[in-house]
C-alpha positions as semicolon CSV with decimal commas, in nm:
position;residue;x (nm);y (nm);z (nm)
1;M;0,988;2,807;0,519
2;G;1,219;2,622;0,753
3;E;1,144;2,336;0,993
4;R;0,962;2,431;1,314
5;F;0,946;2,210;1,622
6;L;0,715;2,249;1,906
7;D;0,869;2,331;2,235
8;T;0,736;2,223;2,580
9;E;0,551;2,552;2,636
10;E;0,351;2,525;2,319
11;V;0,222;2,179;2,408
12;G;0,143;2,260;2,767
13;G;0,407;2,064;2,960
14;S;0,675;1,810;2,902
15;I;0,702;1,607;2,586
16;P;0,757;1,232;2,675
17;P;1,047;1,065;2,513
18;A;0,972;0,855;2,200
19;P;0,961;0,484;2,264
20;I;1,253;0,277;2,141
21;L;1,167;0,027;1,876
22;R;1,394;-0,269;1,843
23;V;1,365;-0,490;1,551
24;R;1,539;-0,828;1,490
25;I;1,553;-0,944;1,132
26;Y;1,622;-1,322;1,068
27;L;1,730;-1,420;0,724
28;M;1,623;-1,768;0,630
29;T;1,908;-1,935;0,423
30;E;1,745;-2,293;0,424
31;I;1,396;-2,423;0,487
32;S;1,351;-2,785;0,596
33;L;1,046;-2,981;0,512
34;Q;0,925;-3,345;0,491
35;I;0,799;-3,486;0,154
36;E;0,576;-3,794;0,191
37;G;0,768;-4,088;0,042
38;K;1,092;-3,889;0,010
39;G;1,188;-3,796;0,375
40;P;1,347;-3,470;0,477
41;V;1,445;-3,210;0,208
42;T;1,597;-2,868;0,237
43;A;1,511;-2,585;0,005
44;S;1,609;-2,219;-0,035
45;P;1,352;-1,949;0,054
46;D;1,307;-1,846;-0,302
47;E;1,221;-2,201;-0,432
48;S;0,871;-2,296;-0,518
49;I;0,708;-2,619;-0,396
50;G;0,712;-2,736;-0,771
51;E;1,084;-2,674;-0,803
52;V;1,162;-2,874;-0,475
53;F;0,932;-3,154;-0,599
54;R;1,100;-3,175;-0,931
55;R;1,448;-3,179;-0,774
56;S;1,332;-3,452;-0,537
57;G;1,222;-3,675;-0,815
58;I;0,844;-3,633;-0,760
59;P;0,653;-3,716;-1,094
60;G;0,566;-3,438;-1,326
61;S;0,196;-3,539;-1,309
62;V;0,164;-3,397;-0,949
63;I;-0,059;-3,081;-0,952
64;G;-0,029;-2,972;-0,591
65;A;0,068;-3,049;-0,242
66;R;-0,138;-3,137;0,076
67;G;0,002;-2,979;0,387
68;K;-0,105;-3,048;0,758
69;E;-0,413;-2,820;0,716
70;R;-0,445;-2,695;0,354
71;L;-0,368;-2,748;-0,009
72;F;-0,073;-2,577;-0,175
73;D;-0,017;-2,464;-0,532
74;L;0,305;-2,581;-0,685
75;H;0,398;-2,216;-0,758
76;M;0,388;-2,119;-0,388
77;P;0,706;-2,064;-0,189
78;V;0,813;-2,362;0,022
79;P;0,641;-2,340;0,371
80;A;0,890;-2,380;0,648
81;G;0,853;-2,679;0,875
82;E;0,568;-2,824;0,674
83;S;0,506;-3,197;0,586
84;L;0,388;-3,201;0,228
85;K;0,223;-3,489;0,034
86;P;0,232;-3,478;-0,340
87;V;-0,118;-3,452;-0,502
88;E;-0,197;-3,638;-0,811
89;P;-0,498;-3,519;-1,038
90;E;-0,704;-3,839;-0,985
91;S;-0,703;-3,804;-0,609
92;P;-0,974;-3,613;-0,416
93;D;-0,750;-3,324;-0,341
94;G;-0,642;-3,331;-0,716
95;L;-1,011;-3,303;-0,811
96;E;-1,057;-3,008;-0,572
97;I;-0,753;-2,827;-0,724
98;I;-0,885;-2,899;-1,089
99;R;-1,227;-2,767;-0,998
100;H;-1,091;-2,463;-0,819
101;S;-0,869;-2,377;-1,124
102;T;-1,148;-2,438;-1,368
103;A;-1,372;-2,208;-1,182
104;H;-1,115;-1,936;-1,210
105;L;-1,077;-1,998;-1,588
106;M;-1,454;-1,969;-1,634
107;A;-1,460;-1,642;-1,442
108;Q;-1,181;-1,505;-1,656
109;A;-1,365;-1,602;-1,974
110;V;-1,696;-1,440;-1,855
111;K;-1,500;-1,122;-1,762
112;R;-1,328;-1,116;-2,109
113;L;-1,665;-1,156;-2,297
114;F;-1,862;-0,931;-2,054
115;P;-1,626;-0,675;-1,902
116;T;-1,898;-0,510;-1,690
117;A;-2,014;-0,854;-1,531
118;Q;-1,910;-0,871;-1,169
119;V;-1,784;-1,195;-1,031
120;T;-1,935;-1,260;-0,695
121;I;-1,887;-1,600;-0,536
122;G;-1,780;-1,938;-0,685
123;P;-1,665;-2,203;-0,454
124;V;-1,585;-2,567;-0,528
125;I;-1,876;-2,800;-0,428
126;E;-1,916;-3,175;-0,395
127;D;-1,990;-3,250;-0,762
128;G;-1,821;-2,948;-0,944
129;F;-1,800;-2,573;-0,898
130;F;-2,018;-2,268;-0,964
131;Y;-1,991;-1,895;-0,998
132;D;-2,250;-1,624;-0,932
133;F;-2,221;-1,319;-1,157
134;S;-2,390;-0,985;-1,135
135;F;-2,480;-0,857;-1,477
136;E;-2,733;-0,635;-1,632
137;R;-2,930;-0,923;-1,787
138;P;-2,940;-1,298;-1,762
139;F;-2,696;-1,483;-1,959
140;S;-2,846;-1,665;-2,262
141;P;-2,766;-2,016;-2,403
142;E;-2,572;-1,830;-2,681
143;D;-2,376;-1,636;-2,421
144;L;-2,275;-1,963;-2,256
145;E;-2,168;-2,118;-2,593
146;K;-1,943;-1,809;-2,651
147;D;-1,801;-1,854;-2,300
148;R;-1,739;-2,227;-2,356
149;K;-1,559;-2,163;-2,685
150;S;-1,344;-1,892;-2,524
151;V;-1,222;-2,133;-2,262
152;V;-1,152;-2,411;-2,503
């Protein structure tokens, strides 16, 4: 069977012309950002925040970056036009990053031990973190000990 096109009589009148779509593509070759304590820095679009921090002499103990409105993981691409403050583990932002990461590790351990468990919600809270799980039975103290050993 060959191609078949509708003609104007089959669709009951005239066929309006298709709209023209124009697209501009901008390729970023360099990103500028501010690093607190270091000043302006340029980065390529494929560099991570951690790579730029290392290149800029930021200490290896830094575990994240604080932007204007959010925290950034060191593996994330450099955000254009952002002002970043390195985050040390002992700072309030550092504690939030550690709690967030630890919550994910716990959820992964539970899923590895109990594959049918459903991870529901688990935010960082003021004095730690938690996760709610949906499972066919309550977890026992023995289950929690298995979970603890699998994380360590």
